[in-house]
mmCIF file of the N, C-alpha and C atoms, coordinates in Angstrom:
data_MODEL
# 
_entry.id   MODEL 
# 
loop_
_atom_site.group_PDB 
_atom_site.id 
_atom_site.type_symbol 
_atom_site.label_atom_id 
_atom_site.label_alt_id 
_atom_site.label_comp_id 
_atom_site.label_asym_id 
_atom_site.label_entity_id 
_atom_site.label_seq_id 
_atom_site.pdbx_PDB_ins_code 
_atom_site.Cartn_x 
_atom_site.Cartn_y 
_atom_site.Cartn_z 
_atom_site.occupancy 
_atom_site.B_iso_or_equiv 
_atom_site.pdbx_formal_charge 
_atom_site.auth_seq_id 
_atom_site.auth_comp_id 
_atom_site.auth_asym_id 
_atom_site.auth_atom_id 
_atom_site.pdbx_PDB_model_num 
ATOM 1   N N  . UNK A 1 1  ? -7.731 -4.602  4.643   1.00 0.00 ? 1  UNK A N  1 
ATOM 2   C CA . UNK A 1 1  ? -6.788 -3.954  3.885   1.00 0.00 ? 1  UNK A CA 1 
ATOM 3   C C  . UNK A 1 1  ? -6.751 -4.512  2.531   1.00 0.00 ? 1  UNK A C  1 
ATOM 4   N N  . UNK A 1 2  ? -6.888 -3.612  1.600   1.00 0.00 ? 2  UNK A N  1 
ATOM 5   C CA . UNK A 1 2  ? -6.935 -4.236  0.315   1.00 0.00 ? 2  UNK A CA 1 
ATOM 6   C C  . UNK A 1 2  ? -5.510 -4.486  -0.070  1.00 0.00 ? 2  UNK A C  1 
ATOM 7   N N  . UNK A 1 3  ? -5.436 -5.455  -1.235  1.00 0.00 ? 3  UNK A N  1 
ATOM 8   C CA . UNK A 1 3  ? -4.117 -5.755  -1.855  1.00 0.00 ? 3  UNK A CA 1 
ATOM 9   C C  . UNK A 1 3  ? -3.773 -4.631  -2.813  1.00 0.00 ? 3  UNK A C  1 
ATOM 10  N N  . UNK A 1 4  ? -2.674 -4.197  -3.043  1.00 0.00 ? 4  UNK A N  1 
ATOM 11  C CA . UNK A 1 4  ? -1.939 -3.121  -3.740  1.00 0.00 ? 4  UNK A CA 1 
ATOM 12  C C  . UNK A 1 4  ? -2.157 -3.620  -5.179  1.00 0.00 ? 4  UNK A C  1 
ATOM 13  N N  . UNK A 1 5  ? -2.357 -2.975  -6.179  1.00 0.00 ? 5  UNK A N  1 
ATOM 14  C CA . UNK A 1 5  ? -2.327 -3.064  -7.454  1.00 0.00 ? 5  UNK A CA 1 
ATOM 15  C C  . UNK A 1 5  ? -1.440 -1.790  -8.378  1.00 0.00 ? 5  UNK A C  1 
ATOM 16  N N  . UNK A 1 6  ? -1.130 -2.292  -9.433  1.00 0.00 ? 6  UNK A N  1 
ATOM 17  C CA . UNK A 1 6  ? -0.554 -1.463  -10.174 1.00 0.00 ? 6  UNK A CA 1 
ATOM 18  C C  . UNK A 1 6  ? -1.327 -0.500  -11.009 1.00 0.00 ? 6  UNK A C  1 
ATOM 19  N N  . UNK A 1 7  ? -0.876 0.706   -11.041 1.00 0.00 ? 7  UNK A N  1 
ATOM 20  C CA . UNK A 1 7  ? -1.744 1.580   -11.725 1.00 0.00 ? 7  UNK A CA 1 
ATOM 21  C C  . UNK A 1 7  ? -0.908 2.630   -12.594 1.00 0.00 ? 7  UNK A C  1 
ATOM 22  N N  . UNK A 1 8  ? -1.517 3.402   -13.627 1.00 0.00 ? 8  UNK A N  1 
ATOM 23  C CA . UNK A 1 8  ? -0.804 4.259   -14.600 1.00 0.00 ? 8  UNK A CA 1 
ATOM 24  C C  . UNK A 1 8  ? -0.105 5.278   -13.590 1.00 0.00 ? 8  UNK A C  1 
ATOM 25  N N  . UNK A 1 9  ? 0.970  5.641   -14.141 1.00 0.00 ? 9  UNK A N  1 
ATOM 26  C CA . UNK A 1 9  ? 1.415  6.946   -13.618 1.00 0.00 ? 9  UNK A CA 1 
ATOM 27  C C  . UNK A 1 9  ? 0.840  7.969   -13.924 1.00 0.00 ? 9  UNK A C  1 
ATOM 28  N N  . UNK A 1 10 ? 0.308  8.967   -12.928 1.00 0.00 ? 10 UNK A N  1 
ATOM 29  C CA . UNK A 1 10 ? -0.581 10.403  -13.195 1.00 0.00 ? 10 UNK A CA 1 
ATOM 30  C C  . UNK A 1 10 ? 0.356  11.262  -13.623 1.00 0.00 ? 10 UNK A C  1 
ATOM 31  N N  . UNK A 1 11 ? -0.092 12.511  -14.532 1.00 0.00 ? 11 UNK A N  1 
ATOM 32  C CA . UNK A 1 11 ? 0.442  13.450  -15.111 1.00 0.00 ? 11 UNK A CA 1 
ATOM 33  C C  . UNK A 1 11 ? 1.098  14.324  -14.095 1.00 0.00 ? 11 UNK A C  1 
ATOM 34  N N  . UNK A 1 12 ? 0.382  14.311  -12.696 1.00 0.00 ? 12 UNK A N  1 
ATOM 35  C CA . UNK A 1 12 ? 0.960  15.264  -11.492 1.00 0.00 ? 12 UNK A CA 1 
ATOM 36  C C  . UNK A 1 12 ? 2.002  14.654  -11.040 1.00 0.00 ? 12 UNK A C  1 
ATOM 37  N N  . UNK A 1 13 ? 2.103  12.958  -10.663 1.00 0.00 ? 13 UNK A N  1 
ATOM 38  C CA . UNK A 1 13 ? 3.139  12.280  -10.611 1.00 0.00 ? 13 UNK A CA 1 
ATOM 39  C C  . UNK A 1 13 ? 4.299  12.430  -11.411 1.00 0.00 ? 13 UNK A C  1 
ATOM 40  N N  . UNK A 1 14 ? 4.029  12.268  -12.606 1.00 0.00 ? 14 UNK A N  1 
ATOM 41  C CA . UNK A 1 14 ? 4.810  12.497  -13.613 1.00 0.00 ? 14 UNK A CA 1 
ATOM 42  C C  . UNK A 1 14 ? 5.861  13.858  -13.603 1.00 0.00 ? 14 UNK A C  1 
ATOM 43  N N  . UNK A 1 15 ? 5.179  14.787  -13.406 1.00 0.00 ? 15 UNK A N  1 
ATOM 44  C CA . UNK A 1 15 ? 5.558  16.271  -13.147 1.00 0.00 ? 15 UNK A CA 1 
ATOM 45  C C  . UNK A 1 15 ? 6.436  16.489  -11.916 1.00 0.00 ? 15 UNK A C  1 
ATOM 46  N N  . UNK A 1 16 ? 6.025  15.786  -10.651 1.00 0.00 ? 16 UNK A N  1 
ATOM 47  C CA . UNK A 1 16 ? 6.675  15.688  -9.419  1.00 0.00 ? 16 UNK A CA 1 
ATOM 48  C C  . UNK A 1 16 ? 7.911  14.731  -9.284  1.00 0.00 ? 16 UNK A C  1 
ATOM 49  N N  . UNK A 1 17 ? 8.040  13.950  -10.455 1.00 0.00 ? 17 UNK A N  1 
ATOM 50  C CA . UNK A 1 17 ? 9.300  13.213  -10.356 1.00 0.00 ? 17 UNK A CA 1 
ATOM 51  C C  . UNK A 1 17 ? 10.950 13.911  -10.255 1.00 0.00 ? 17 UNK A C  1 
ATOM 52  N N  . UNK A 1 18 ? 11.501 13.927  -9.109  1.00 0.00 ? 18 UNK A N  1 
ATOM 53  C CA . UNK A 1 18 ? 12.685 14.546  -8.883  1.00 0.00 ? 18 UNK A CA 1 
ATOM 54  C C  . UNK A 1 18 ? 13.990 13.737  -9.227  1.00 0.00 ? 18 UNK A C  1 
ATOM 55  N N  . UNK A 1 19 ? 14.149 12.494  -8.736  1.00 0.00 ? 19 UNK A N  1 
ATOM 56  C CA . UNK A 1 19 ? 15.128 11.859  -9.004  1.00 0.00 ? 19 UNK A CA 1 
ATOM 57  C C  . UNK A 1 19 ? 15.246 10.395  -9.004  1.00 0.00 ? 19 UNK A C  1 
ATOM 58  N N  . UNK A 1 20 ? 15.902 9.836   -9.942  1.00 0.00 ? 20 UNK A N  1 
ATOM 59  C CA . UNK A 1 20 ? 16.012 8.353   -10.103 1.00 0.00 ? 20 UNK A CA 1 
ATOM 60  C C  . UNK A 1 20 ? 16.930 7.876   -9.127  1.00 0.00 ? 20 UNK A C  1 
ATOM 61  N N  . UNK A 1 21 ? 16.390 6.970   -8.155  1.00 0.00 ? 21 UNK A N  1 
ATOM 62  C CA . UNK A 1 21 ? 17.425 6.608   -7.057  1.00 0.00 ? 21 UNK A CA 1 
ATOM 63  C C  . UNK A 1 21 ? 18.149 5.155   -7.694  1.00 0.00 ? 21 UNK A C  1 
ATOM 64  N N  . UNK A 1 22 ? 17.389 4.243   -8.089  1.00 0.00 ? 22 UNK A N  1 
ATOM 65  C CA . UNK A 1 22 ? 18.120 3.174   -8.583  1.00 0.00 ? 22 UNK A CA 1 
ATOM 66  C C  . UNK A 1 22 ? 17.235 2.303   -9.719  1.00 0.00 ? 22 UNK A C  1 
ATOM 67  N N  . UNK A 1 23 ? 17.715 1.736   -10.490 1.00 0.00 ? 23 UNK A N  1 
ATOM 68  C CA . UNK A 1 23 ? 17.242 0.971   -11.722 1.00 0.00 ? 23 UNK A CA 1 
ATOM 69  C C  . UNK A 1 23 ? 17.335 -0.563  -11.219 1.00 0.00 ? 23 UNK A C  1 
ATOM 70  N N  . UNK A 1 24 ? 16.336 -1.522  -11.445 1.00 0.00 ? 24 UNK A N  1 
ATOM 71  C CA . UNK A 1 24 ? 16.608 -2.814  -11.174 1.00 0.00 ? 24 UNK A CA 1 
ATOM 72  C C  . UNK A 1 24 ? 15.861 -3.784  -12.352 1.00 0.00 ? 24 UNK A C  1 
ATOM 73  N N  . UNK A 1 25 ? 16.155 -4.775  -12.666 1.00 0.00 ? 25 UNK A N  1 
ATOM 74  C CA . UNK A 1 25 ? 15.534 -5.819  -13.577 1.00 0.00 ? 25 UNK A CA 1 
ATOM 75  C C  . UNK A 1 25 ? 14.882 -6.802  -12.504 1.00 0.00 ? 25 UNK A C  1 
ATOM 76  N N  . UNK A 1 26 ? 13.441 -7.074  -12.976 1.00 0.00 ? 26 UNK A N  1 
ATOM 77  C CA . UNK A 1 26 ? 12.876 -8.110  -12.025 1.00 0.00 ? 26 UNK A CA 1 
ATOM 78  C C  . UNK A 1 26 ? 13.230 -9.452  -12.321 1.00 0.00 ? 26 UNK A C  1 
ATOM 79  N N  . UNK A 1 27 ? 12.702 -10.588 -11.367 1.00 0.00 ? 27 UNK A N  1 
ATOM 80  C CA . UNK A 1 27 ? 12.786 -11.733 -12.143 1.00 0.00 ? 27 UNK A CA 1 
ATOM 81  C C  . UNK A 1 27 ? 12.272 -12.078 -13.460 1.00 0.00 ? 27 UNK A C  1 
ATOM 82  N N  . UNK A 1 28 ? 10.994 -11.584 -13.841 1.00 0.00 ? 28 UNK A N  1 
ATOM 83  C CA . UNK A 1 28 ? 10.388 -11.915 -14.823 1.00 0.00 ? 28 UNK A CA 1 
ATOM 84  C C  . UNK A 1 28 ? 11.043 -10.941 -16.176 1.00 0.00 ? 28 UNK A C  1 
ATOM 85  N N  . UNK A 1 29 ? 12.080 -10.250 -15.839 1.00 0.00 ? 29 UNK A N  1 
ATOM 86  C CA . UNK A 1 29 ? 12.528 -9.564  -16.932 1.00 0.00 ? 29 UNK A CA 1 
ATOM 87  C C  . UNK A 1 29 ? 12.313 -8.097  -17.014 1.00 0.00 ? 29 UNK A C  1 
ATOM 88  N N  . UNK A 1 30 ? 11.457 -7.400  -16.425 1.00 0.00 ? 30 UNK A N  1 
ATOM 89  C CA . UNK A 1 30 ? 10.960 -6.173  -16.445 1.00 0.00 ? 30 UNK A CA 1 
ATOM 90  C C  . UNK A 1 30 ? 11.835 -5.371  -15.834 1.00 0.00 ? 30 UNK A C  1 
ATOM 91  N N  . UNK A 1 31 ? 12.095 -3.950  -16.359 1.00 0.00 ? 31 UNK A N  1 
ATOM 92  C CA . UNK A 1 31 ? 13.092 -3.108  -15.678 1.00 0.00 ? 31 UNK A CA 1 
ATOM 93  C C  . UNK A 1 31 ? 12.243 -2.025  -14.956 1.00 0.00 ? 31 UNK A C  1 
ATOM 94  N N  . UNK A 1 32 ? 12.478 -1.917  -13.617 1.00 0.00 ? 32 UNK A N  1 
ATOM 95  C CA . UNK A 1 32 ? 11.686 -0.834  -12.807 1.00 0.00 ? 32 UNK A CA 1 
ATOM 96  C C  . UNK A 1 32 ? 12.636 0.223   -12.247 1.00 0.00 ? 32 UNK A C  1 
ATOM 97  N N  . UNK A 1 33 ? 12.261 1.222   -11.965 1.00 0.00 ? 33 UNK A N  1 
ATOM 98  C CA . UNK A 1 33 ? 13.091 2.180   -11.419 1.00 0.00 ? 33 UNK A CA 1 
ATOM 99  C C  . UNK A 1 33 ? 12.487 2.890   -10.296 1.00 0.00 ? 33 UNK A C  1 
ATOM 100 N N  . UNK A 1 34 ? 13.067 3.098   -9.223  1.00 0.00 ? 34 UNK A N  1 
ATOM 101 C CA . UNK A 1 34 ? 12.595 3.777   -8.097  1.00 0.00 ? 34 UNK A CA 1 
ATOM 102 C C  . UNK A 1 34 ? 12.968 5.228   -8.108  1.00 0.00 ? 34 UNK A C  1 
ATOM 103 N N  . UNK A 1 35 ? 11.904 5.956   -8.105  1.00 0.00 ? 35 UNK A N  1 
ATOM 104 C CA . UNK A 1 35 ? 11.913 7.422   -7.976  1.00 0.00 ? 35 UNK A CA 1 
ATOM 105 C C  . UNK A 1 35 ? 11.544 8.049   -6.721  1.00 0.00 ? 35 UNK A C  1 
ATOM 106 N N  . UNK A 1 36 ? 12.042 9.398   -6.583  1.00 0.00 ? 36 UNK A N  1 
ATOM 107 C CA . UNK A 1 36 ? 11.555 10.110  -5.387  1.00 0.00 ? 36 UNK A CA 1 
ATOM 108 C C  . UNK A 1 36 ? 10.848 11.135  -5.943  1.00 0.00 ? 36 UNK A C  1 
ATOM 109 N N  . UNK A 1 37 ? 9.832  11.781  -5.382  1.00 0.00 ? 37 UNK A N  1 
ATOM 110 C CA . UNK A 1 37 ? 8.929  13.002  -6.120  1.00 0.00 ? 37 UNK A CA 1 
ATOM 111 C C  . UNK A 1 37 ? 9.160  14.386  -5.098  1.00 0.00 ? 37 UNK A C  1 
ATOM 112 N N  . UNK A 1 38 ? 8.910  15.287  -5.582  1.00 0.00 ? 38 UNK A N  1 
ATOM 113 C CA . UNK A 1 38 ? 9.041  16.653  -4.669  1.00 0.00 ? 38 UNK A CA 1 
ATOM 114 C C  . UNK A 1 38 ? 8.219  16.467  -3.567  1.00 0.00 ? 38 UNK A C  1 
ATOM 115 N N  . UNK A 1 39 ? 7.067  15.754  -3.345  1.00 0.00 ? 39 UNK A N  1 
ATOM 116 C CA . UNK A 1 39 ? 6.285  15.438  -2.268  1.00 0.00 ? 39 UNK A CA 1 
ATOM 117 C C  . UNK A 1 39 ? 7.059  14.423  -1.290  1.00 0.00 ? 39 UNK A C  1 
ATOM 118 N N  . UNK A 1 40 ? 8.246  13.967  -1.608  1.00 0.00 ? 40 UNK A N  1 
ATOM 119 C CA . UNK A 1 40 ? 8.952  12.981  -0.810  1.00 0.00 ? 40 UNK A CA 1 
ATOM 120 C C  . UNK A 1 40 ? 8.294  11.614  -0.657  1.00 0.00 ? 40 UNK A C  1 
ATOM 121 N N  . UNK A 1 41 ? 7.869  11.149  -1.886  1.00 0.00 ? 41 UNK A N  1 
ATOM 122 C CA . UNK A 1 41 ? 7.279  9.940   -1.905  1.00 0.00 ? 41 UNK A CA 1 
ATOM 123 C C  . UNK A 1 41 ? 8.400  9.060   -2.951  1.00 0.00 ? 41 UNK A C  1 
ATOM 124 N N  . UNK A 1 42 ? 8.039  7.887   -2.560  1.00 0.00 ? 42 UNK A N  1 
ATOM 125 C CA . UNK A 1 42 ? 9.135  6.938   -3.217  1.00 0.00 ? 42 UNK A CA 1 
ATOM 126 C C  . UNK A 1 42 ? 8.108  5.971   -4.223  1.00 0.00 ? 42 UNK A C  1 
ATOM 127 N N  . UNK A 1 43 ? 8.402  6.180   -5.604  1.00 0.00 ? 43 UNK A N  1 
ATOM 128 C CA . UNK A 1 43 ? 7.648  5.490   -6.356  1.00 0.00 ? 43 UNK A CA 1 
ATOM 129 C C  . UNK A 1 43 ? 8.303  4.328   -7.215  1.00 0.00 ? 43 UNK A C  1 
ATOM 130 N N  . UNK A 1 44 ? 7.847  3.231   -7.125  1.00 0.00 ? 44 UNK A N  1 
ATOM 131 C CA . UNK A 1 44 ? 8.364  2.225   -8.127  1.00 0.00 ? 44 UNK A CA 1 
ATOM 132 C C  . UNK A 1 44 ? 7.801  2.197   -9.424  1.00 0.00 ? 44 UNK A C  1 
ATOM 133 N N  . UNK A 1 45 ? 8.388  2.438   -10.628 1.00 0.00 ? 45 UNK A N  1 
ATOM 134 C CA . UNK A 1 45 ? 7.804  2.552   -11.989 1.00 0.00 ? 45 UNK A CA 1 
ATOM 135 C C  . UNK A 1 45 ? 8.511  1.516   -12.926 1.00 0.00 ? 45 UNK A C  1 
ATOM 136 N N  . UNK A 1 46 ? 7.448  0.974   -13.487 1.00 0.00 ? 46 UNK A N  1 
ATOM 137 C CA . UNK A 1 46 ? 7.815  -0.018  -14.566 1.00 0.00 ? 46 UNK A CA 1 
ATOM 138 C C  . UNK A 1 46 ? 8.422  1.021   -15.663 1.00 0.00 ? 46 UNK A C  1 
ATOM 139 N N  . UNK A 1 47 ? 9.706  0.734   -16.022 1.00 0.00 ? 47 UNK A N  1 
ATOM 140 C CA . UNK A 1 47 ? 10.281 1.408   -17.266 1.00 0.00 ? 47 UNK A CA 1 
ATOM 141 C C  . UNK A 1 47 ? 10.361 0.685   -18.578 1.00 0.00 ? 47 UNK A C  1 
ATOM 142 N N  . UNK A 1 48 ? 10.708 -0.633  -18.466 1.00 0.00 ? 48 UNK A N  1 
ATOM 143 C CA . UNK A 1 48 ? 10.893 -1.442  -19.688 1.00 0.00 ? 48 UNK A CA 1 
ATOM 144 C C  . UNK A 1 48 ? 10.230 -2.681  -19.322 1.00 0.00 ? 48 UNK A C  1 
ATOM 145 N N  . UNK A 1 49 ? 9.049  -2.776  -19.614 1.00 0.00 ? 49 UNK A N  1 
ATOM 146 C CA . UNK A 1 49 ? 8.326  -4.133  -19.472 1.00 0.00 ? 49 UNK A CA 1 
ATOM 147 C C  . UNK A 1 49 ? 8.827  -5.452  -20.392 1.00 0.00 ? 49 UNK A C  1 
ATOM 148 N N  . UNK A 1 50 ? 9.065  -6.530  -19.968 1.00 0.00 ? 50 UNK A N  1 
ATOM 149 C CA . UNK A 1 50 ? 9.545  -7.592  -20.705 1.00 0.00 ? 50 UNK A CA 1 
ATOM 150 C C  . UNK A 1 50 ? 8.289  -8.288  -21.525 1.00 0.00 ? 50 UNK A C  1 
ATOM 151 N N  . UNK A 1 51 ? 8.504  -8.366  -22.870 1.00 0.00 ? 51 UNK A N  1 
ATOM 152 C CA . UNK A 1 51 ? 7.280  -8.902  -23.654 1.00 0.00 ? 51 UNK A CA 1 
ATOM 153 C C  . UNK A 1 51 ? 6.688  -10.296 -23.194 1.00 0.00 ? 51 UNK A C  1 
ATOM 154 N N  . UNK A 1 52 ? 7.444  -11.251 -22.364 1.00 0.00 ? 52 UNK A N  1 
ATOM 155 C CA . UNK A 1 52 ? 6.989  -12.395 -22.063 1.00 0.00 ? 52 UNK A CA 1 
ATOM 156 C C  . UNK A 1 52 ? 6.399  -12.284 -20.583 1.00 0.00 ? 52 UNK A C  1 
ATOM 157 N N  . UNK A 1 53 ? 6.535  -11.099 -20.002 1.00 0.00 ? 53 UNK A N  1 
ATOM 158 C CA . UNK A 1 53 ? 6.096  -11.211 -18.560 1.00 0.00 ? 53 UNK A CA 1 
ATOM 159 C C  . UNK A 1 53 ? 4.646  -11.660 -18.302 1.00 0.00 ? 53 UNK A C  1 
ATOM 160 N N  . UNK A 1 54 ? 4.305  -12.585 -17.248 1.00 0.00 ? 54 UNK A N  1 
ATOM 161 C CA . UNK A 1 54 ? 3.243  -12.804 -16.894 1.00 0.00 ? 54 UNK A CA 1 
ATOM 162 C C  . UNK A 1 54 ? 2.387  -11.782 -16.149 1.00 0.00 ? 54 UNK A C  1 
ATOM 163 N N  . UNK A 1 55 ? 2.875  -10.880 -15.673 1.00 0.00 ? 55 UNK A N  1 
ATOM 164 C CA . UNK A 1 55 ? 2.055  -10.004 -14.807 1.00 0.00 ? 55 UNK A CA 1 
ATOM 165 C C  . UNK A 1 55 ? 1.596  -8.854  -15.385 1.00 0.00 ? 55 UNK A C  1 
ATOM 166 N N  . UNK A 1 56 ? 0.112  -8.870  -15.228 1.00 0.00 ? 56 UNK A N  1 
ATOM 167 C CA . UNK A 1 56 ? -0.507 -7.678  -16.403 1.00 0.00 ? 56 UNK A CA 1 
ATOM 168 C C  . UNK A 1 56 ? -0.324 -6.171  -15.684 1.00 0.00 ? 56 UNK A C  1 
ATOM 169 N N  . UNK A 1 57 ? 0.135  -6.058  -14.570 1.00 0.00 ? 57 UNK A N  1 
ATOM 170 C CA . UNK A 1 57 ? 0.650  -4.718  -13.929 1.00 0.00 ? 57 UNK A CA 1 
ATOM 171 C C  . UNK A 1 57 ? 1.858  -4.314  -14.208 1.00 0.00 ? 57 UNK A C  1 
ATOM 172 N N  . UNK A 1 58 ? 2.549  -5.039  -15.174 1.00 0.00 ? 58 UNK A N  1 
ATOM 173 C CA . UNK A 1 58 ? 4.119  -4.623  -15.525 1.00 0.00 ? 58 UNK A CA 1 
ATOM 174 C C  . UNK A 1 58 ? 3.958  -4.069  -17.078 1.00 0.00 ? 58 UNK A C  1 
ATOM 175 N N  . UNK A 1 59 ? 3.542  -2.690  -16.850 1.00 0.00 ? 59 UNK A N  1 
ATOM 176 C CA . UNK A 1 59 ? 3.256  -2.054  -18.303 1.00 0.00 ? 59 UNK A CA 1 
ATOM 177 C C  . UNK A 1 59 ? 4.078  -0.844  -18.183 1.00 0.00 ? 59 UNK A C  1 
ATOM 178 N N  . UNK A 1 60 ? 4.509  -0.425  -19.178 1.00 0.00 ? 60 UNK A N  1 
ATOM 179 C CA . UNK A 1 60 ? 5.330  0.804   -19.217 1.00 0.00 ? 60 UNK A CA 1 
ATOM 180 C C  . UNK A 1 60 ? 4.667  2.093   -18.527 1.00 0.00 ? 60 UNK A C  1 
ATOM 181 N N  . UNK A 1 61 ? 5.329  2.625   -17.735 1.00 0.00 ? 61 UNK A N  1 
ATOM 182 C CA . UNK A 1 61 ? 4.734  3.979   -17.014 1.00 0.00 ? 61 UNK A CA 1 
ATOM 183 C C  . UNK A 1 61 ? 3.884  3.466   -15.660 1.00 0.00 ? 61 UNK A C  1 
ATOM 184 N N  . UNK A 1 62 ? 3.890  2.120   -15.155 1.00 0.00 ? 62 UNK A N  1 
ATOM 185 C CA . UNK A 1 62 ? 2.731  1.715   -14.328 1.00 0.00 ? 62 UNK A CA 1 
ATOM 186 C C  . UNK A 1 62 ? 3.637  1.701   -12.868 1.00 0.00 ? 62 UNK A C  1 
ATOM 187 N N  . UNK A 1 63 ? 2.963  2.233   -12.105 1.00 0.00 ? 63 UNK A N  1 
ATOM 188 C CA . UNK A 1 63 ? 3.264  2.437   -10.619 1.00 0.00 ? 63 UNK A CA 1 
ATOM 189 C C  . UNK A 1 63 ? 3.040  1.201   -9.947  1.00 0.00 ? 63 UNK A C  1 
ATOM 190 N N  . UNK A 1 64 ? 4.283  0.295   -9.468  1.00 0.00 ? 64 UNK A N  1 
ATOM 191 C CA . UNK A 1 64 ? 4.014  -0.891  -9.009  1.00 0.00 ? 64 UNK A CA 1 
ATOM 192 C C  . UNK A 1 64 ? 3.645  -0.712  -7.615  1.00 0.00 ? 64 UNK A C  1 
ATOM 193 N N  . UNK A 1 65 ? 4.320  0.380   -6.858  1.00 0.00 ? 65 UNK A N  1 
ATOM 194 C CA . UNK A 1 65 ? 4.048  0.624   -5.729  1.00 0.00 ? 65 UNK A CA 1 
ATOM 195 C C  . UNK A 1 65 ? 4.662  1.924   -5.246  1.00 0.00 ? 65 UNK A C  1 
ATOM 196 N N  . UNK A 1 66 ? 3.882  2.689   -4.303  1.00 0.00 ? 66 UNK A N  1 
ATOM 197 C CA . UNK A 1 66 ? 4.615  4.018   -3.808  1.00 0.00 ? 66 UNK A CA 1 
ATOM 198 C C  . UNK A 1 66 ? 5.405  3.945   -2.187  1.00 0.00 ? 66 UNK A C  1 
ATOM 199 N N  . UNK A 1 67 ? 6.100  2.719   -2.359  1.00 0.00 ? 67 UNK A N  1 
ATOM 200 C CA . UNK A 1 67 ? 6.819  2.292   -1.007  1.00 0.00 ? 67 UNK A CA 1 
ATOM 201 C C  . UNK A 1 67 ? 8.090  1.697   -1.250  1.00 0.00 ? 67 UNK A C  1 
ATOM 202 N N  . UNK A 1 68 ? 9.258  2.281   -0.705  1.00 0.00 ? 68 UNK A N  1 
ATOM 203 C CA . UNK A 1 68 ? 10.430 1.617   -0.792  1.00 0.00 ? 68 UNK A CA 1 
ATOM 204 C C  . UNK A 1 68 ? 10.634 0.245   -0.733  1.00 0.00 ? 68 UNK A C  1 
ATOM 205 N N  . UNK A 1 69 ? 9.793  -0.478  0.211   1.00 0.00 ? 69 UNK A N  1 
ATOM 206 C CA . UNK A 1 69 ? 10.027 -1.703  0.562   1.00 0.00 ? 69 UNK A CA 1 
ATOM 207 C C  . UNK A 1 69 ? 9.669  -2.517  -0.432  1.00 0.00 ? 69 UNK A C  1 
ATOM 208 N N  . UNK A 1 70 ? 9.006  -2.442  -1.386  1.00 0.00 ? 70 UNK A N  1 
ATOM 209 C CA . UNK A 1 70 ? 8.697  -3.365  -2.360  1.00 0.00 ? 70 UNK A CA 1 
ATOM 210 C C  . UNK A 1 70 ? 9.695  -3.433  -3.615  1.00 0.00 ? 70 UNK A C  1 
ATOM 211 N N  . UNK A 1 71 ? 10.458 -2.181  -3.699  1.00 0.00 ? 71 UNK A N  1 
ATOM 212 C CA . UNK A 1 71 ? 11.443 -2.251  -4.612  1.00 0.00 ? 71 UNK A CA 1 
ATOM 213 C C  . UNK A 1 71 ? 12.575 -3.015  -4.009  1.00 0.00 ? 71 UNK A C  1 
ATOM 214 N N  . UNK A 1 72 ? 12.855 -2.847  -2.676  1.00 0.00 ? 72 UNK A N  1 
ATOM 215 C CA . UNK A 1 72 ? 14.005 -3.547  -1.913  1.00 0.00 ? 72 UNK A CA 1 
ATOM 216 C C  . UNK A 1 72 ? 13.618 -4.990  -2.124  1.00 0.00 ? 72 UNK A C  1 
ATOM 217 N N  . UNK A 1 73 ? 12.340 -5.675  -1.824  1.00 0.00 ? 73 UNK A N  1 
ATOM 218 C CA . UNK A 1 73 ? 12.074 -6.964  -2.054  1.00 0.00 ? 73 UNK A CA 1 
ATOM 219 C C  . UNK A 1 73 ? 12.289 -7.365  -3.786  1.00 0.00 ? 73 UNK A C  1 
ATOM 220 N N  . UNK A 1 74 ? 11.839 -6.688  -4.555  1.00 0.00 ? 74 UNK A N  1 
ATOM 221 C CA . UNK A 1 74 ? 11.714 -7.014  -5.920  1.00 0.00 ? 74 UNK A CA 1 
ATOM 222 C C  . UNK A 1 74 ? 13.390 -7.047  -6.565  1.00 0.00 ? 74 UNK A C  1 
ATOM 223 N N  . UNK A 1 75 ? 13.936 -6.269  -5.744  1.00 0.00 ? 75 UNK A N  1 
ATOM 224 C CA . UNK A 1 75 ? 15.441 -6.133  -6.191  1.00 0.00 ? 75 UNK A CA 1 
ATOM 225 C C  . UNK A 1 75 ? 16.289 -7.556  -5.790  1.00 0.00 ? 75 UNK A C  1 
ATOM 226 N N  . UNK A 1 76 ? 15.392 -8.161  -4.764  1.00 0.00 ? 76 UNK A N  1 
ATOM 227 C CA . UNK A 1 76 ? 16.294 -9.450  -4.039  1.00 0.00 ? 76 UNK A CA 1 
ATOM 228 C C  . UNK A 1 76 ? 15.773 -10.574 -5.044  1.00 0.00 ? 76 UNK A C  1 
ATOM 229 N N  . UNK A 1 77 ? 15.173 -10.301 -5.998  1.00 0.00 ? 77 UNK A N  1 
ATOM 230 C CA . UNK A 1 77 ? 14.682 -11.315 -7.166  1.00 0.00 ? 77 UNK A CA 1 
ATOM 231 C C  . UNK A 1 77 ? 13.283 -12.020 -7.059  1.00 0.00 ? 77 UNK A C  1 
ATOM 232 N N  . UNK A 1 78 ? 12.433 -11.344 -6.161  1.00 0.00 ? 78 UNK A N  1 
ATOM 233 C CA . UNK A 1 78 ? 11.035 -11.793 -6.008  1.00 0.00 ? 78 UNK A CA 1 
ATOM 234 C C  . UNK A 1 78 ? 10.322 -10.705 -7.142  1.00 0.00 ? 78 UNK A C  1 
ATOM 235 N N  . UNK A 1 79 ? 9.142  -11.500 -7.749  1.00 0.00 ? 79 UNK A N  1 
ATOM 236 C CA . UNK A 1 79 ? 8.280  -10.732 -8.500  1.00 0.00 ? 79 UNK A CA 1 
ATOM 237 C C  . UNK A 1 79 ? 7.353  -9.973  -7.834  1.00 0.00 ? 79 UNK A C  1 
ATOM 238 N N  . UNK A 1 80 ? 7.001  -8.815  -8.098  1.00 0.00 ? 80 UNK A N  1 
ATOM 239 C CA . UNK A 1 80 ? 6.089  -7.783  -7.597  1.00 0.00 ? 80 UNK A CA 1 
ATOM 240 C C  . UNK A 1 80 ? 4.534  -8.354  -8.005  1.00 0.00 ? 80 UNK A C  1 
# 
């Protein structure tokens, strides 16, 4: 199994965003939002990256993961 990496939010995914469930600030200072899509997927998207964040994948409009479990773990204070 390959490790998951951050990727840019696609135009199709952006068009399918339906509802913002929650917004959290990670330990690194970046703000992420959990969205649901029309296809019933859960996407954790970086909304506001912190300038001093050491994670290369924490850039604006990057999908950190498309599973709710990562959002739950990061909201507890762990870095994604």
